[in-house]
gemmi code that builds the backbone of each chain (N, CA, C; Angstrom):
import gemmi

chains = {
    "A": [
        ("MET", (183.977, 108.273, 43.857), (184.530, 108.496, 44.340), (185.161, 109.903, 44.791)),
        ("ALA", (184.522, 110.709, 45.412), (185.174, 112.558, 45.469), (186.426, 112.670, 46.304)),
        ("ARG", (186.793, 114.054, 45.978), (188.230, 114.266, 46.853), (188.031, 115.560, 47.655)),
        ("TYR", (188.658, 116.118, 48.973), (187.982, 116.744, 49.868), (189.487, 117.022, 50.468)),
        ("SER", (189.370, 118.458, 50.905), (190.550, 118.906, 51.663), (190.042, 119.694, 52.629)),
        ("ILE", (191.051, 119.689, 54.008), (190.852, 120.182, 55.066), (191.874, 120.796, 55.232)),
        ("ASN", (191.939, 122.060, 56.038), (193.504, 121.912, 57.192), (192.620, 122.529, 58.143)),
        ("ASN", (194.077, 123.113, 58.985), (194.235, 123.601, 60.146), (193.129, 125.547, 60.228)),
        ("ARG", (193.761, 125.840, 59.348), (192.857, 127.174, 59.118), (191.693, 127.759, 58.397)),
        ("MET", (190.886, 126.657, 58.738), (189.552, 126.705, 57.919), (188.246, 127.201, 59.198)),
        ("ALA", (189.170, 126.644, 60.149), (187.958, 126.993, 61.629), (188.659, 126.692, 62.902)),
        ("GLY", (188.240, 128.229, 63.411), (188.455, 128.071, 64.871), (190.201, 128.838, 65.154)),
        ("SER", (190.356, 128.800, 65.837), (192.058, 129.240, 65.974), (193.220, 128.640, 66.109)),
        ("GLN", (193.654, 128.474, 65.280), (194.990, 127.564, 65.742), (195.764, 128.028, 66.943)),
        ("GLN", (196.159, 126.848, 67.216), (196.836, 126.618, 68.954), (197.991, 126.216, 68.301)),
        ("ALA", (199.287, 126.703, 69.719), (200.414, 126.593, 69.227), (200.778, 125.328, 69.569)),
        ("ILE", (201.651, 124.866, 69.195), (202.607, 123.541, 69.654), (202.814, 124.004, 70.566)),
        ("THR", (203.292, 123.030, 71.466), (204.018, 122.928, 72.550), (205.524, 121.312, 72.579)),
        ("THR", (205.477, 121.199, 73.760), (206.718, 120.029, 73.528), (206.062, 118.688, 73.670)),
        ("THR", (204.639, 118.546, 73.952), (204.178, 116.996, 73.934), (203.187, 117.427, 72.106)),
        ("LEU", (203.298, 116.227, 71.666), (202.350, 116.228, 70.409), (200.577, 117.255, 70.178)),
        ("LYS", (200.242, 117.612, 70.081), (199.218, 118.347, 69.776), (198.562, 118.180, 68.597)),
        ("SER", (197.083, 118.185, 68.141), (196.482, 117.393, 67.396), (195.934, 118.779, 66.529)),
        ("GLN", (196.015, 118.886, 65.583), (195.715, 120.194, 64.150), (194.613, 119.974, 63.121)),
        ("THR", (194.812, 118.701, 62.629), (193.692, 118.255, 61.969), (193.527, 117.433, 61.549)),
        ("GLU", (192.094, 116.440, 62.373), (191.614, 115.142, 62.076), (189.990, 115.019, 61.426)),
        ("ILE", (190.228, 114.076, 60.425), (189.451, 113.031, 59.263), (188.803, 112.196, 59.958)),
        ("THR", (187.078, 111.721, 60.314), (187.264, 110.879, 60.843), (185.503, 110.229, 60.066)),
        ("ALA", (185.952, 109.140, 60.152), (183.886, 108.906, 60.070), (182.811, 109.232, 61.030)),
        ("ALA", (181.734, 109.149, 59.927), (180.341, 109.004, 61.481), (179.387, 108.341, 61.330)),
        ("THR", (178.693, 108.045, 62.503), (177.360, 106.517, 61.904), (176.888, 107.270, 61.016)),
        ("ALA", (176.290, 108.727, 60.499), (175.404, 108.771, 59.848), (175.619, 108.662, 58.547)),
        ("THR", (176.830, 109.424, 58.220), (177.527, 108.819, 56.530), (178.444, 107.503, 56.589)),
        ("LEU", (178.209, 106.920, 57.252), (179.092, 106.158, 57.619), (180.363, 105.346, 56.079)),
        ("CYS", (181.767, 105.186, 56.432), (182.275, 104.977, 54.892), (183.840, 105.245, 55.136)),
        ("ARG", (184.302, 104.377, 54.408), (185.825, 104.520, 54.721), (186.535, 105.562, 54.051)),
        ("GLY", (188.065, 106.090, 54.048), (188.472, 107.545, 53.940), (190.229, 106.749, 53.184)),
        ("TRP", (190.194, 107.392, 52.313), (191.699, 107.143, 51.956), (192.363, 108.362, 51.684)),
        ("LEU", (193.351, 108.471, 52.733), (194.110, 109.902, 52.807), (195.341, 109.938, 52.056)),
        ("VAL", (195.480, 110.716, 50.353), (196.010, 110.591, 49.789), (197.355, 112.041, 49.498)),
        ("GLU", (197.030, 113.313, 50.206), (197.748, 114.148, 50.531), (197.989, 114.388, 51.512)),
        ("ILE", (199.203, 114.865, 52.097), (199.545, 115.574, 53.320), (200.146, 116.876, 53.025)),
        ("ALA", (200.200, 117.853, 53.763), (201.450, 119.534, 53.625), (201.365, 119.507, 55.273)),
        ("VAL", (202.403, 119.827, 55.280), (202.678, 120.314, 56.771), (203.617, 121.548, 56.255)),
        ("GLY", (204.031, 122.699, 57.687), (204.520, 123.491, 57.973), (204.791, 124.598, 58.596)),
        ("ALA", (205.509, 125.377, 59.191), (205.136, 125.464, 60.172), (204.953, 127.669, 59.475)),
        ("GLU", (203.648, 128.065, 60.451), (203.216, 129.027, 59.997), (203.198, 130.441, 60.731)),
        ("GLY", (204.105, 130.677, 61.519), (204.425, 131.625, 62.691), (205.761, 132.151, 62.433)),
        ("THR", (206.442, 133.476, 63.018), (207.355, 133.594, 63.160), (208.418, 132.780, 63.814)),
        ("PRO", (209.418, 132.089, 62.877), (210.562, 131.248, 63.540), (211.502, 131.603, 64.589)),
        ("ASN", (210.990, 130.500, 65.492), (212.117, 130.545, 66.903), (213.832, 131.373, 66.616)),
        ("ALA", (213.595, 132.372, 67.421), (215.310, 133.018, 67.387), (216.123, 131.884, 67.311)),
        ("THR", (215.961, 130.612, 67.994), (216.558, 129.367, 68.507), (216.756, 128.677, 67.228)),
        ("ASP", (217.216, 127.749, 66.232), (217.058, 127.446, 65.160), (216.353, 126.049, 65.734)),
        ("CYS", (215.466, 125.562, 65.425), (214.768, 124.345, 66.032), (214.355, 123.694, 65.095)),
        ("ASN", (213.613, 122.183, 65.461), (212.767, 121.715, 64.707), (211.444, 121.367, 65.458)),
        ("ILE", (210.302, 121.080, 64.019), (208.896, 120.510, 64.250), (209.059, 119.007, 64.008)),
        ("VAL", (208.255, 118.495, 65.062), (207.985, 116.841, 64.121), (206.449, 117.105, 64.507)),
        ("TYR", (205.964, 116.298, 63.491), (205.115, 116.055, 62.596), (204.591, 114.899, 62.522)),
        ("ASP", (203.010, 114.054, 62.661), (202.785, 112.894, 62.664), (201.184, 112.814, 62.000)),
        ("VAL", (200.806, 111.494, 61.875), (199.841, 110.975, 61.347), (199.145, 110.528, 61.673)),
        ("ALA", (198.659, 109.659, 63.169), (197.845, 108.789, 63.494), (196.609, 108.558, 63.782)),
        ("ARG", (195.761, 107.540, 64.018), (195.192, 106.820, 64.034), (194.007, 107.042, 65.047)),
        ("ALA", (192.745, 107.762, 65.044), (191.873, 108.409, 66.114), (191.106, 107.951, 66.568)),
        ("THR", (190.536, 107.260, 67.522), (188.905, 106.558, 67.811), (187.843, 107.498, 68.503)),
        ("THR", (188.747, 108.778, 68.548), (187.604, 109.804, 69.318), (187.755, 111.416, 68.684)),
        ("LEU", (187.111, 112.097, 68.984), (187.127, 113.556, 68.388), (188.006, 114.321, 69.089)),
        ("GLY", (187.918, 113.888, 70.031), (188.688, 114.894, 71.243), (187.770, 115.902, 70.905)),
        ("THR", (188.134, 117.263, 71.427), (187.882, 118.925, 71.766), (188.323, 119.717, 70.981)),
        ("GLY", (187.947, 120.371, 69.557), (188.445, 121.291, 68.584), (187.157, 122.005, 68.332)),
        ("THR", (187.149, 122.674, 66.940), (186.809, 123.191, 66.333), (185.994, 122.399, 64.952)),
        ("ALA", (184.352, 122.055, 64.522), (184.381, 121.611, 63.571), (184.920, 122.669, 61.981)),
        ("ALA", (184.923, 122.087, 61.202), (185.284, 121.991, 60.116), (184.695, 121.618, 59.092)),
        ("THR", (184.229, 122.275, 58.366), (183.834, 121.275, 56.906), (184.844, 121.320, 55.770)),
        ("PRO", (184.877, 120.111, 55.448), (186.120, 119.764, 54.245), (185.183, 120.305, 52.702)),
        ("ASN", (186.393, 120.822, 52.151), (186.365, 121.108, 50.438), (186.154, 120.415, 49.883)),
        ("PRO", (184.975, 120.206, 48.836), (185.344, 119.413, 47.846), (186.250, 119.905, 46.634)),
        ("VAL", (186.988, 119.071, 46.289), (188.084, 119.456, 45.437), (187.291, 119.104, 44.327)),
        ("GLY", (187.388, 117.189, 44.476), (186.557, 117.393, 42.699), (185.131, 117.030, 42.479)),
        ("PRO", (184.076, 116.435, 42.225), (182.799, 116.761, 42.290), (182.331, 117.705, 43.826)),
        ("ASP", (181.098, 118.157, 43.300), (180.661, 119.404, 44.447), (180.114, 118.678, 45.447)),
        ("VAL", (179.931, 117.406, 45.893), (179.081, 117.066, 46.800), (179.755, 117.367, 48.304)),
        ("ALA", (179.067, 117.559, 49.599), (179.603, 117.339, 50.657), (180.586, 115.801, 51.234)),
        ("SER", (181.206, 116.550, 51.639), (181.976, 114.734, 51.964), (181.073, 113.657, 52.824)),
        ("ARG", (181.581, 112.409, 53.442), (180.497, 112.277, 54.676), (181.521, 111.798, 56.256)),
        ("SER", (182.710, 112.655, 55.715), (183.373, 111.889, 57.160), (183.722, 113.453, 57.481)),
        ("VAL", (184.189, 113.517, 58.695), (183.539, 114.559, 59.580), (184.976, 115.354, 60.071)),
        ("GLY", (185.203, 116.343, 59.939), (186.144, 117.082, 60.421), (186.384, 117.935, 61.173)),
        ("THR", (187.607, 118.098, 62.133), (187.614, 118.535, 63.457), (189.236, 118.995, 63.509)),
        ("VAL", (189.385, 120.280, 63.763), (190.237, 120.915, 63.751), (191.221, 121.622, 65.145)),
        ("ASN", (191.973, 122.470, 65.467), (192.625, 123.234, 66.358), (192.401, 122.652, 67.787)),
        ("HIS", (192.909, 121.359, 68.330), (191.830, 120.618, 69.301), (192.607, 121.678, 70.614)),
        ("THR", (191.429, 121.254, 71.292), (192.320, 122.059, 72.745), (192.232, 120.664, 73.923)),
        ("VAL", (191.402, 120.132, 73.612), (191.525, 118.565, 74.444), (191.855, 117.447, 73.408)),
        ("GLU", (192.763, 116.526, 73.714), (193.298, 115.693, 72.161), (192.148, 114.763, 71.889)),
        ("PRO", (191.928, 113.914, 71.370), (191.611, 112.837, 70.565), (192.484, 111.660, 71.776)),
        ("THR", (191.547, 110.489, 71.559), (192.364, 108.807, 71.511), (192.919, 108.656, 70.365)),
        ("VAL", (194.189, 108.525, 70.947), (194.748, 108.300, 69.635), (195.429, 106.644, 69.884)),
        ("THR", (195.907, 106.040, 69.397), (196.646, 104.456, 68.753), (198.168, 105.185, 69.126)),
        ("GLY", (197.907, 104.287, 70.542), (199.615, 104.651, 70.785), (200.025, 105.468, 71.711)),
        ("GLY", (198.586, 106.499, 72.082), (198.676, 108.048, 72.564), (199.556, 108.355, 72.107)),
        ("ALA", (200.321, 109.599, 73.567), (201.080, 110.782, 73.497), (202.403, 110.385, 72.549)),
        ("ALA", (202.620, 108.964, 71.977), (204.252, 108.968, 72.002), (204.131, 108.190, 70.275)),
        ("PHE", (205.190, 107.887, 69.459), (204.993, 107.811, 68.519), (204.597, 105.954, 67.815)),
        ("VAL", (204.444, 105.574, 68.824), (204.309, 104.276, 68.816), (202.882, 103.819, 67.450)),
        ("GLY", (202.206, 104.888, 67.061), (200.951, 104.203, 66.360), (201.338, 105.072, 65.230)),
        ("SER", (202.462, 105.850, 65.168), (202.794, 106.725, 63.924), (202.378, 106.350, 62.655)),
        ("LEU", (201.356, 106.967, 61.636), (201.749, 105.639, 60.714), (202.231, 106.837, 59.563)),
        ("TRP", (202.720, 108.270, 59.663), (203.242, 109.052, 59.174), (204.513, 109.951, 59.994)),
        ("SER", (205.431, 109.766, 60.044), (206.163, 111.181, 60.945), (207.264, 111.803, 60.695)),
        ("ARG", (207.959, 112.717, 60.447), (208.901, 113.289, 59.841), (209.119, 114.770, 60.625)),
        ("SER", (210.519, 114.807, 60.936), (211.061, 115.876, 61.889), (211.404, 116.699, 60.831)),
        ("LEU", (211.000, 117.508, 60.935), (211.282, 119.621, 60.190), (212.284, 120.195, 60.400)),
        ("ASN", (213.107, 120.975, 60.247), (213.523, 122.343, 60.313), (212.506, 123.495, 60.698)),
        ("GLN", (212.345, 124.031, 61.478), (211.123, 125.164, 61.699), (210.854, 125.630, 60.389)),
        ("ARG", (211.568, 125.858, 59.529), (211.659, 126.899, 58.320), (211.417, 126.306, 57.305)),
        ("ALA", (211.778, 124.547, 57.514), (211.005, 123.648, 56.308), (209.172, 123.410, 56.159)),
        ("ALA", (209.288, 122.935, 55.046), (207.423, 122.692, 54.859), (207.603, 121.549, 54.010)),
        ("GLN", (206.711, 120.647, 53.667), (206.861, 119.130, 53.258), (205.371, 119.285, 52.686)),
        ("GLN", (205.493, 118.291, 51.515), (204.464, 117.151, 50.766), (204.763, 116.131, 50.255)),
        ("TRP", (203.193, 115.824, 51.111), (203.769, 114.412, 50.352), (202.184, 113.386, 49.627)),
        ("PHE", (202.214, 113.031, 48.066), (201.279, 112.615, 47.916), (201.790, 110.732, 47.989)),
        ("ALA", (200.330, 110.808, 48.179), (200.260, 108.790, 48.045), (199.411, 108.095, 46.346)),
        ("ASN", (200.438, 107.422, 45.842), (200.130, 106.794, 44.457), (198.706, 105.743, 44.682)),
        ("PRO", (197.761, 105.715, 43.953), (196.832, 104.830, 44.219), (196.802, 103.767, 44.456)),
        ("GLY", (196.802, 102.955, 45.339), (196.654, 101.939, 46.159), (198.115, 102.486, 47.446)),
        ("SER", (198.430, 103.419, 47.823), (199.374, 103.527, 48.430), (198.965, 104.719, 49.785)),
        ("GLU", (197.811, 105.009, 49.569), (197.060, 105.563, 50.415), (196.901, 104.748, 51.984)),
        ("ILE", (196.993, 106.366, 53.497), (196.258, 105.953, 54.190), (195.275, 105.797, 54.384)),
        ("ILE", (194.334, 104.752, 55.039), (192.271, 103.809, 55.610), (192.136, 104.278, 56.396)),
        ("TRP", (191.767, 104.831, 56.724), (190.514, 104.660, 57.833), (189.329, 103.405, 57.968)),
        ("PRO", (188.676, 103.591, 58.370), (187.664, 102.488, 58.730), (186.583, 102.766, 58.322)),
        ("ALA", (185.225, 102.491, 57.940), (183.833, 102.600, 58.184), (183.432, 102.089, 59.543)),
        ("THR", (184.485, 103.313, 60.438), (183.471, 102.431, 61.541), (183.431, 104.235, 62.502)),
        ("ASN", (182.656, 104.452, 63.510), (182.210, 105.993, 64.108), (183.195, 106.091, 64.863)),
        ("LEU", (183.529, 107.644, 64.471), (184.247, 108.310, 65.188), (186.045, 107.751, 64.864)),
        ("ALA", (186.086, 106.949, 64.269), (186.853, 106.411, 63.635), (187.672, 106.840, 62.548)),
        ("GLY", (189.723, 107.327, 63.004), (190.205, 107.863, 61.387), (191.241, 108.400, 61.686)),
        ("LEU", (191.981, 110.128, 61.197), (192.961, 110.095, 60.883), (193.521, 111.357, 61.960)),
        ("VAL", (194.619, 111.832, 62.285), (194.397, 112.812, 63.179), (196.333, 113.488, 63.081)),
        ("SER", (196.365, 114.045, 62.715), (197.713, 115.254, 62.574), (198.441, 116.191, 63.875)),
        ("ARG", (199.097, 115.582, 64.162), (199.946, 116.205, 65.169), (201.154, 116.795, 65.166)),
        ("ALA", (201.093, 117.594, 65.991), (202.765, 118.499, 65.934), (202.969, 118.694, 67.350)),
        ("LEU", (204.680, 118.327, 67.448), (205.437, 119.167, 68.399), (206.716, 120.073, 68.079)),
        ("SER", (207.354, 119.995, 69.002), (208.479, 120.847, 69.331), (209.361, 121.629, 70.310)),
        ("PRO", (210.418, 120.433, 70.639), (210.488, 120.966, 72.154), (211.570, 122.558, 72.133)),
        ("THR", (211.479, 123.139, 70.952), (211.343, 124.227, 71.404), (210.626, 125.679, 71.136)),
        ("THR", (209.963, 125.618, 69.514), (209.582, 127.188, 69.325), (207.846, 126.610, 69.745)),
        ("THR", (207.509, 127.077, 70.249), (205.953, 127.493, 70.468), (204.997, 127.690, 69.435)),
        ("GLN", (205.263, 127.994, 68.160), (204.601, 128.888, 67.026), (203.066, 127.744, 66.172)),
        ("THR", (202.528, 128.404, 65.845), (201.551, 127.394, 64.990), (201.886, 126.438, 63.484)),
        ("VAL", (201.491, 125.676, 63.308), (201.645, 125.217, 62.175), (200.149, 124.460, 61.163)),
        ("LEU", (200.118, 124.777, 59.967), (199.367, 124.279, 59.303), (199.006, 122.693, 59.015)),
        ("VAL", (198.559, 122.277, 59.078), (198.643, 120.734, 58.372), (197.399, 120.826, 57.495)),
        ("ASP", (197.580, 120.201, 55.937), (196.224, 120.034, 55.512), (196.394, 118.661, 54.744)),
        ("PHE", (195.592, 118.312, 55.098), (195.044, 116.641, 55.015), (194.175, 117.039, 53.347)),
        ("ARG", (194.790, 115.854, 51.956), (193.306, 115.447, 51.354), (193.076, 114.275, 51.226)),
        ("TYR", (191.717, 113.900, 50.338), (191.403, 112.363, 51.450), (189.804, 111.797, 49.842)),
        ("ASP", (190.236, 110.966, 50.014), (189.014, 110.760, 49.200), (187.965, 109.952, 49.939)),
        ("ASP", (186.764, 109.822, 49.632), (185.539, 109.468, 50.484), (184.746, 108.865, 49.508)),
        ("LEU", (183.625, 108.245, 49.854), (182.531, 108.038, 48.831), (181.447, 108.768, 48.496)),
    ],
    "B": [
        ("MET", (215.967, 104.768, 44.475), (214.554, 105.120, 44.047), (213.802, 103.982, 43.570)),
        ("PHE", (212.426, 104.128, 43.572), (211.759, 102.635, 43.405), (210.952, 102.486, 41.621)),
        ("LEU", (211.131, 101.759, 41.412), (210.857, 101.790, 40.051), (209.348, 102.236, 40.096)),
        ("LYS", (208.272, 101.560, 40.639), (206.717, 101.808, 40.909), (206.631, 102.054, 42.499)),
        ("PRO", (207.001, 103.497, 42.700), (207.241, 103.806, 44.451), (205.310, 104.042, 45.166)),
        ("GLY", (205.319, 104.056, 45.754), (204.046, 103.982, 46.262), (203.574, 105.909, 46.743)),
        ("GLY", (204.560, 106.518, 46.715), (204.085, 107.905, 46.764), (205.372, 108.136, 46.798)),
        ("TYR", (205.431, 110.119, 46.994), (206.202, 110.961, 46.688), (206.385, 111.758, 47.535)),
        ("THR", (207.227, 112.504, 47.982), (207.475, 113.512, 48.724), (208.125, 114.841, 48.540)),
        ("ILE", (208.195, 115.688, 48.910), (208.914, 117.083, 48.724), (209.190, 117.702, 49.917)),
        ("ILE", (210.122, 118.090, 50.281), (210.812, 118.781, 51.465), (211.479, 120.226, 51.056)),
        ("THR", (210.816, 121.100, 51.625), (211.790, 122.106, 50.792), (211.893, 123.287, 52.225)),
        ("ASP", (213.200, 122.652, 52.192), (214.211, 123.609, 53.612), (215.042, 124.779, 53.023)),
        ("PRO", (215.122, 126.041, 53.709), (216.224, 126.225, 53.281), (217.056, 126.443, 53.606)),
        ("ASP", (218.011, 125.718, 54.291), (219.421, 125.072, 54.349), (219.329, 124.364, 52.949)),
        ("LEU", (218.774, 123.088, 53.003), (219.117, 122.356, 52.203), (218.007, 122.141, 50.658)),
        ("GLY", (217.795, 123.022, 50.644), (217.330, 123.022, 49.409), (216.159, 122.416, 48.961)),
        ("THR", (215.500, 121.950, 48.035), (214.675, 120.978, 48.283), (215.011, 119.316, 47.577)),
        ("VAL", (214.293, 118.851, 49.028), (214.721, 117.288, 49.035), (213.364, 116.533, 48.750)),
        ("GLU", (214.013, 115.568, 47.853), (212.664, 115.162, 46.978), (212.744, 113.118, 47.065)),
        ("GLU", (211.819, 112.614, 47.668), (211.942, 111.355, 47.996), (210.924, 110.393, 47.205)),
        ("ASP", (211.404, 108.889, 46.995), (209.890, 108.037, 46.792), (209.679, 107.987, 48.512)),
        ("SER", (208.265, 107.151, 48.538), (207.864, 106.584, 49.947), (206.825, 105.090, 49.503)),
        ("PHE", (206.733, 104.216, 50.739), (206.218, 102.887, 50.053), (205.267, 103.353, 51.260)),
        ("THR", (203.906, 102.168, 50.774), (203.118, 102.567, 51.766), (203.029, 101.058, 52.703)),
        ("CYS", (203.095, 100.332, 53.741), (202.881, 99.177, 54.530), (201.874, 98.253, 54.247)),
        ("LYS", (201.409, 97.614, 53.680), (200.132, 96.742, 53.661), (199.881, 95.809, 54.668)),
        ("HIS", (200.171, 96.167, 55.462), (199.845, 95.731, 57.029), (199.522, 96.514, 57.952)),
        ("CYS", (200.478, 97.344, 58.146), (199.813, 98.258, 59.193), (199.996, 99.950, 58.941)),
        ("ASN", (199.746, 99.857, 57.320), (199.330, 101.099, 56.580), (200.250, 102.134, 56.972)),
        ("ARG", (201.813, 101.934, 57.876), (202.880, 103.000, 57.645), (203.225, 103.504, 56.713)),
        ("VAL", (203.721, 104.470, 56.342), (204.741, 105.522, 55.368), (205.991, 105.235, 55.509)),
        ("THR", (206.682, 104.839, 54.744), (208.363, 104.579, 55.391), (209.253, 105.805, 53.672)),
        ("PHE", (209.543, 106.353, 54.142), (210.532, 107.046, 53.052), (211.738, 106.749, 52.757)),
        ("VAL", (211.924, 106.716, 51.471), (213.023, 106.139, 51.149), (213.952, 106.898, 50.177)),
        ("PRO", (214.981, 107.591, 50.893), (215.940, 108.577, 50.301), (217.085, 107.570, 49.820)),
        ("ALA", (217.728, 108.434, 48.924), (218.289, 107.879, 47.758), (219.342, 106.991, 47.978)),
        ("ARG", (219.526, 105.494, 47.117), (221.099, 105.489, 47.561), (221.099, 104.623, 49.197)),
        ("CYS", (219.394, 104.397, 49.940), (219.448, 103.773, 51.239), (220.066, 102.584, 50.934)),
        ("ASP", (220.375, 102.075, 52.096), (220.538, 100.149, 52.513), (218.607, 99.749, 52.385)),
        ("PRO", (217.973, 99.023, 51.081), (216.962, 98.306, 51.396), (217.070, 97.466, 52.658)),
        ("VAL", (217.197, 97.032, 53.258), (217.428, 96.184, 54.628), (216.653, 97.536, 55.493)),
        ("GLU", (217.136, 98.704, 55.922), (216.732, 99.498, 56.351), (216.158, 99.533, 56.327)),
        ("LEU", (215.166, 99.982, 55.516), (213.390, 99.992, 55.389), (212.524, 98.949, 55.506)),
        ("GLY", (213.068, 97.748, 54.996), (210.971, 96.836, 55.780), (211.935, 95.725, 54.784)),
        ("GLY", (210.663, 94.912, 53.867), (210.663, 93.872, 53.195), (210.018, 93.559, 52.027)),
        ("ARG", (209.071, 92.191, 51.954), (208.215, 91.662, 50.889), (207.730, 90.927, 51.968)),
        ("CYS", (206.927, 91.172, 51.982), (205.478, 89.310, 52.587), (205.279, 88.325, 51.831)),
        ("THR", (206.330, 87.246, 52.191), (206.122, 86.254, 51.430), (204.577, 85.349, 51.277)),
        ("CYS", (203.704, 86.070, 51.820), (202.272, 85.254, 52.189), (201.646, 86.161, 51.124)),
        ("CYS", (201.404, 87.641, 50.995), (200.680, 88.795, 50.385), (201.939, 89.416, 49.555)),
        ("ASP", (202.638, 89.196, 49.219), (203.705, 89.384, 48.314), (203.525, 91.348, 48.164)),
        ("ALA", (203.733, 91.655, 49.252), (203.354, 93.328, 49.421), (204.672, 93.852, 50.366)),
        ("LEU", (204.703, 94.996, 49.557), (206.308, 95.982, 50.368), (205.748, 95.936, 51.999)),
        ("ILE", (206.004, 95.565, 53.448), (206.053, 96.166, 54.453), (207.211, 96.422, 55.008)),
        ("CYS", (206.707, 97.372, 56.356), (207.520, 97.879, 56.696), (208.247, 96.982, 57.205)),
        ("LYS", (210.027, 97.883, 57.881), (210.594, 97.092, 58.948), (209.775, 96.783, 60.500)),
        ("HIS", (208.708, 96.983, 60.698), (208.219, 97.094, 62.262), (207.509, 95.915, 62.104)),
        ("CYS", (206.814, 95.645, 60.692), (206.109, 94.166, 60.306), (207.057, 93.316, 59.722)),
        ("VAL", (208.254, 93.180, 59.806), (209.481, 92.375, 59.202), (209.136, 91.347, 59.739)),
        ("GLY", (208.848, 89.837, 59.590), (209.107, 88.858, 60.569), (207.709, 88.859, 61.193)),
        ("LYS", (206.902, 89.152, 60.946), (205.552, 88.521, 62.087), (205.180, 88.166, 60.411)),
        ("PRO", (203.403, 87.579, 61.432), (202.899, 87.180, 60.313), (201.738, 87.999, 59.464)),
        ("CYS", (201.245, 87.046, 58.600), (201.019, 88.691, 57.176), (199.508, 88.550, 57.720)),
        ("ASP", (199.153, 89.705, 58.040), (197.603, 91.141, 58.461), (198.194, 91.458, 57.544)),
        ("HIS", (196.912, 91.559, 56.245), (197.080, 92.754, 55.438), (195.726, 93.629, 56.100)),
        ("ILE", (195.890, 94.764, 55.925), (195.549, 96.188, 56.218), (194.279, 95.655, 55.526)),
        ("GLU", (193.766, 95.141, 54.462), (192.095, 95.175, 53.799), (191.375, 94.295, 54.967)),
        ("ARG", (192.542, 93.362, 56.088), (191.692, 92.413, 56.607), (191.385, 93.040, 58.004)),
        ("LYS", (193.061, 94.118, 58.387), (192.341, 94.798, 59.669), (191.238, 95.809, 59.594)),
        ("LEU", (191.113, 96.671, 58.246), (190.030, 96.605, 58.150), (188.854, 96.704, 58.358)),
        ("GLU", (188.683, 95.112, 57.761), (187.325, 94.375, 58.520), (186.523, 93.927, 59.463)),
        ("ARG", (187.843, 93.779, 60.226), (187.949, 93.721, 61.508), (187.193, 94.394, 62.413)),
        ("TRP", (188.236, 95.330, 62.126), (188.186, 97.009, 62.558), (186.531, 97.834, 62.507)),
        ("GLU", (186.107, 97.150, 61.185), (184.417, 97.262, 60.689), (183.231, 96.331, 61.822)),
        ("ALA", (183.901, 95.484, 61.621), (183.027, 94.268, 62.086), (182.989, 94.764, 63.403)),
        ("ALA", (183.302, 94.929, 64.186), (183.687, 95.304, 65.483), (183.067, 96.432, 66.173)),
        ("GLY", (183.249, 97.672, 65.027), (182.458, 98.720, 65.177), (180.760, 97.980, 65.000)),
        ("ARG", (180.891, 97.794, 64.044), (179.344, 97.460, 63.582), (178.540, 96.717, 65.269)),
        ("LEU", (179.531, 95.099, 65.924), (178.546, 94.717, 67.097), (178.531, 96.038, 67.956)),
        ("PHE", (179.446, 96.541, 68.085), (179.335, 97.960, 69.324), (178.152, 98.541, 69.079)),
        ("GLU", (177.596, 98.835, 67.811), (176.625, 100.036, 67.707), (175.234, 98.865, 67.428)),
        ("ALA", (175.365, 98.100, 67.465), (173.866, 97.149, 67.198), (174.005, 96.929, 69.313)),
        ("MET", (175.433, 96.478, 69.890), (174.832, 96.677, 70.734), (174.279, 97.583, 71.056)),
        ("ARG", (175.106, 99.001, 71.619), (174.465, 100.438, 71.722), (172.839, 100.237, 71.729)),
        ("GLY", (172.376, 99.414, 70.443), (171.121, 99.688, 70.163), (170.165, 99.124, 70.528)),
        ("GLU", (170.586, 98.175, 71.290), (170.000, 97.376, 71.776), (168.777, 97.857, 73.307)),
    ],
}
model = gemmi.Model(1)
for chain_id, residues in chains.items():
    chain = gemmi.Chain(chain_id)
    for i, (resn, *xyz) in enumerate(residues, 1):
        res = gemmi.Residue()
        res.name, res.seqid = resn, gemmi.SeqId(i, " ")
        for name, pos in zip(("N", "CA", "C"), xyz):
            atom = gemmi.Atom()
            atom.name, atom.element = name, gemmi.Element(name[0])
            atom.pos, atom.b_iso = gemmi.Position(*pos), 0.0
            res.add_atom(atom)
        chain.add_residue(res)
    model.add_chain(chain)
structure = gemmi.Structure()
structure.add_model(model)
structure.setup_entities()
């Protein structure tokens, strides 16, 4: 098993968040290299100039079953220097199909933070968020804000076979 | 805080300073629940009497459906779909 890192600064143009959930970083299984994946770390935070009105940004991670339209990003190996078997897509312009849709019904990880705050989460072994070895199944991170339209950075670290 | 937490989170906030919390991952739905210090355990979820794992408040009171069984079902459905598409 090897560890990889992917974030939405690795490819394409970061998309400004809006009042509805906007996908930032997605990692999915692919038929050609089918395997499960284990999400072990999440780091989120705003990147742009803070809004003059103090406000919050809501982040979530949910299950996705399609890629949507975004920029392909090759995950960086953190452990052994072998290519990831999972597919990375970042900075979506068309949202993927997400379990629970545009609501937070399907959120596996969610948090509302002040626009100037950042968060990191680490899973202990056995407590990772797992995605199945099914074509196009994976996890997607999304963000919204009722006030600010800046860009955010979402970084995933995950294991796959 | 947990004796054996399933995870750990750090929030860096200019107003609040650094906030640290443990977390656990529901073994039924895979949701992550953050555990603030001195919170009421009833608010967090419970323990499944079947698989003896920590579960989130959304899964409390529902039949045991371990995430491993769910993953196997999803993967079987995916394999069936791929086989049908290939015919």
